[in-house]
N, C-alpha and C positions, 0 to 999 in steps of 0.2 A: 260847079255844084248846084243841084237842084232844089236844095233846101235851105234852110238858115238856122244857126245855132245861136241861142241868146245866152247860154251858160257853158263854161268848161270846166270839168274837174281835171286838176292833174296830181296825178298819185306819185306819192314819194315812199322810199322805204327808209327807216329810222337810221340805218348805219349808212356812213360815208357822208360825202360833201355835197350832195345834189340841191340841197336847200340853199347853199351859197353859191350855186352856179346855175345849172340847168334849169330847175324849178323856178328859180328867181326870175331868171330871164325870159322864160316861157311865160310865166305869170303877167310878167310886164308887157308883153308883146300882147297878149289876150287882153289885157286891161285898156291898152292903147288902141285896140280895134272896137273899144266901147262895149264889151261883153263882160257879163259876170264871170268870176273865175273863184274857185275853192280849191284848197289843198286837202286831199285824201290820203291820210297815213296808212299804210299796209305792210303788214310784217307775216311772217311764216305761220304764226298762230291766230292771225286774224280769222274771223268766222266769216265764212262766204256769204251766208243769209244776210248777217249784219251789214257786211260791205255793201251788197246789193241794194239793201234798203237806204243806206246813206246815199247811193248814187241816184235812186230814183226820186229822191226829195224834190228834185228840180226835173220837171217833164221835158223830155228833147233834149236833155244835156248830152254832151260828147265828152270823152274821157281821153287824156293823153298821157302816155307813159314814158317819161324821160328814160331812155336806154342805158343801162349799164352792164358790162359784160360779166362782172362778178354776180349778178343775180338775174341772168337772162332767163334760167327756167323758171324762177319765181314770177318773172314779168310776164312769161309766156302763160303760165296757169292764171296769172291776174287778168290777162287778156280774155282768156276764156271765159271767166267769171263775168266780166263785164259784158261780153257778148250774150251771156246767159241772162244777164239782166235786160237785155233788148236795148243796148245803147252801142253807138259807134265808138270805136277805140282806135287810136294811132299810136305806133311807136315812133318815137323822133328823138332828137337831141343831137349834140355835136359828136358824142361817142358813137352813135348808130351811124352817123355819115362817115366816120372814119373807118368803121368795122363793118359796113353794110353787108359784106360777103360772108361774114362770120354769123350765120343764122341757123346753126344746125340745131338749137332746141326751139326755133321760132316756127309757129304755124306758117304753111305756106300761103295761106290766104290772109295773113295779117297785114292791115293797112299800115303803110310806112311813108313818111315824108320824102319827096324827091327835092334835088337840089339843096340849096341852104336851108337851115332850119327855119329861119322867119318866113321866107317864101314857100317853103313846103307846107307850113303850118297854116298860113294864110289861105292858102289854095285850098287845103282840106276843110277849113272852116267855111268856105265859100264867100270869102270877104277880100277885097282889094288889100293889099299890103298897106298898113296905116304909115302916114307920114312919120318919119323917125329922125331923131336927134343924132347927136354924137354917140357912138358906140354901137350904131346900128338898132339900139331898141329904145334908147331915150330913159328919161328920168324915172318913169314908173318901173322900169324893168329891174331896179334893185331893191324891190320890197314894198309891194303895197299891203292894204289891211289884211289881205287873205294869207300872206306868208308870214306875217310878224311872229306867230305863235310857234313856228317850226325851229327846234333847236338847231343852232348853228354848231357845226362840228370842227374843233379846233385841232392842230396837229398833235397836241399833247393832252387832249380829252380835258380840258380847263373850262370850268364855268365862268360867265361873264366875258367870254372872249368873242368878239364880233370880227368875222373875216372880211377884208376889204381888198380891192385891187385898184391901182392907180391907172394900170394899162392892161387891156386883156390881150394877151400874148398870142403870137402866131401859133398854129399847128406844129409848124417846123421847130418851134422851140419847146415844145413839150418835154417834160421829164420823161425819160425813157422807161421808167417804171410805172405800170398801169396805176396802182394805188396813188401814187403821188401825182401822177397826171390827172387824177380828180380833182385835184385843187386848182387847176390852172384855167379852166373855163375858156378855151382857145378861140380864136377866130381864124379864118383862111389868111389874113394879114393882121399883124399886130395892129392895136388901135389904142390911143392914149383917150382917157375919159376926161370930160369935162369936170371940175372940181365939184359942181352941185350934184352931177351924177355920181360920181365917186363916194362923196360923202353922205348921200341920201340915207344909207342904212343906219348910220350913226347918229344923224339928226332924229330919225324916227325912233330909235331905241332908247335914247335919252340916258338917263343916269344910271342904267343897269348895266352898262358896258364898263368893264374894268381894264380890258386889254384889246387893244386893235391888232390884228394879225394880218400883216400885208403878205398877199399871196404871189406878188411878183416874183419871176425868177431873175429880172434884170434890175440893177439898181440905176434906174433912169433919173434924170433930173426932175422928172415930174412926181416920181415916188418921192423923193426927198422933200418936195414942195409940199405934198399932201401929207406927210409925216409932220412937217413943221405947223401945217395948219390944224393938225389935232393936238398937238402937245399940251395945250391949255384945257382940252375937252376930256382927255383920258389919262390915266396915270402910267399906263405901260403900252408900249409899241414894239412889235418885232418885225424882222424882215428876213428874207432868205438871202443868202450871200454865196456867189459863184466865184471861188477864189481865182480862176484862170485870168492871168494877166494883169491883176489888180495888186497894189501895194497894201499890205495889211494895216499898217499905221495909219496910213493916210486915209484910207477908205473907212476904217471903223471910227476914226476922230470925226470924220464928216457926218457920219450916222449918228454919233452922240450928240454933236452940235445941233442935228435937226429933231432931235428928240427920241432916238431908238433907245430902248432898254434892253432888247434882247436881240441876239443874231442866231440865225438857225442855218446849220449846215446840211447839205445832202451828202452822205457817204454812199455812192453808189459806183466807187471804183475800188479795185483792189490792187495794191502794188505788184508789179511784175506781170501783169495782164494788159493787153490792149484795151484802152478805154471805149465804152460804146459811143456813138454820137449822142449829143446832148447830155451826158453824164456830167457831173459837176466836180466831185473831188474823191480821192481815197484819204484814208484816215491820216496818213504820213503828210499829206499836203497842207494840213491844218494847223501843224505845230506853231508856226509864227503867229497865225491867227488867234490860237487859244491865248497865247503869252500876252497878245495886245489886248485882247478881250479882257483879260483879268486886269491888266493894268488900267482899264478904263471902267473897271467895274461893271461890265456888261454881263447879262446873263448869257447862257450859251444853250443851244438845242441842237439835237443831232436827229437826221432821219436816215435810220440805217437800214440798207437795203442788202439782203442775204440771198445768196444764189447767183449772182451776177456771172456772166460770161467769163471764163478763165480763172474762176475762183477755185482754191483748192482747200482742203481741210486745214492745212498748215496757214495758208494766206488768210482765211477767216479767222482762225484763233488769233493770229497776229493783229488783225485789224480791231478785233473785240479788246485785245489788251492796250493797243493804242488809245482807243476811245477810253478805256477805263482809266488811264493815267491822266486824261484830261479832266477827271472828275465831273462829268456832265450834270447839269442840273436838269434837264429834260431830255427825254429820248422816246423816239418811236421806231419800232422794228417792223419791215414789211418784207415779204418774200419778193423776189424778182418775178415778174411777169411782163414781158414786153408790151408796151403800149401800140395798139394797133395803127397803123398807117404813118409810122415813124420809121426812120432809118434804122433805128435799133431793132425794131420788129424784123426788117428786111434782113439785117445781119443774122439774127437768130434762125430765121427761115433758111438762108443760104447755108448756114452751118449745119443745119439738120438738128438744131437744139430743141426746137418746138415739140411737145409731147404729141403723140400720135392723134390724128385728126379724129379717129373714131372714140376718143375718151371724153365723155361728156364732163362738164365742169361740175366738181363736187365742191360745193361752197366750203365744207367744214374740213375739208383735206388740203393741205398745202401741196402743190405739184411742182417739184423742181424741174428745170429744164433737163433734157437729155444731153448731158456733155460728160465725156470721159475724165475731165478733171475733176468732177464732183459727182460720185455716185450717190443715189439717194441716201446711204447710210451717212456719207460724209456732209450731205446737206442738212440732215437732220442734227448732227453733231454741231454744226455752225449755228443752225437756227436756235438750238437748245442754249448754246453759249450767248447769243444775242438776248434771248429772254432772261437768262441769268444776269446779265448786266443791266436789263431793264428793271429787274426786280430790285436789284442793288440801289438804282438811281430813284425808283419810287420809295423804296424804304428810307433812304437818306432824305429824301424831300420831305 
């Protein structure tokens, strides 16, 4: 690069989990490079002139847009506003690297990072890649002064909840559902975080944290160590549990001993259909786990995915009824859309499930996959049943 940037704006959108993953990591990388960094929040009703004025407050700044497929049209519009303001803008982030070929709504001349996110960003800023510690980004990557005011989005939209990770998982271990994969903040290969790096956000946030929500999909020894380290600092802690190959009683007892107060299950399979690579469980797989959780007085939460390949109207209704019997204390419902770059994405492409390429993403409309077992009217029936269950859970809570 032939010029130097002293300040970087990172733009976030208020929905989703980018504040807990991409934006925090990118902000930390910029801080390590010795540059100023600020977070600029933008949404659909943001006034363009006001937004440009905020960007121009620091002369010569550059702007980074962490990519998310769900809002790519909005990000493309935002990139145009940034260029109208006379600033350079880069589209980057792990999501873009996974889905780099999926650029239907992005301007052809939009600058994008090449290679891994830190290498591409450092090159674009005209700086050598800074020395890094464990996790590829270092201590600052998990929340500097610029990002502390950003709301952290929890699985179940609970205030006072702080998402943490003991390990950054590999892309190969991503949840196959796009909205759940946003929680994973993956690397090309899994990496355990040093404890001071892992717990940095908790130390910075102080007494305002009521609940630590561990995002790891694997119950590693490192995760249990981090949970134990936090048990005297925070009242509640939750972990995600993948049941396959585990003994329910032994696993849950070890979690309680470490300090876990809630277990979260991903229900992204349907009984009678082949499971997608990377999927976690069908509702019927959780019977023993729910019994043990109640015995141990653990809260339970469910991440319910609707519209998975092989689902039918009947199978979807039976799944909802199974979860209803569990009397869930917490529930999140998401439509299935495969995560780019995963084996699940490839399966959906090979089977012709993916909606036609010419259809632009409409954020307000849920688009089911194209599959004979679940026509749109049946998908809507299953989606409605899931939302009815969600209403019951929220009313009961």
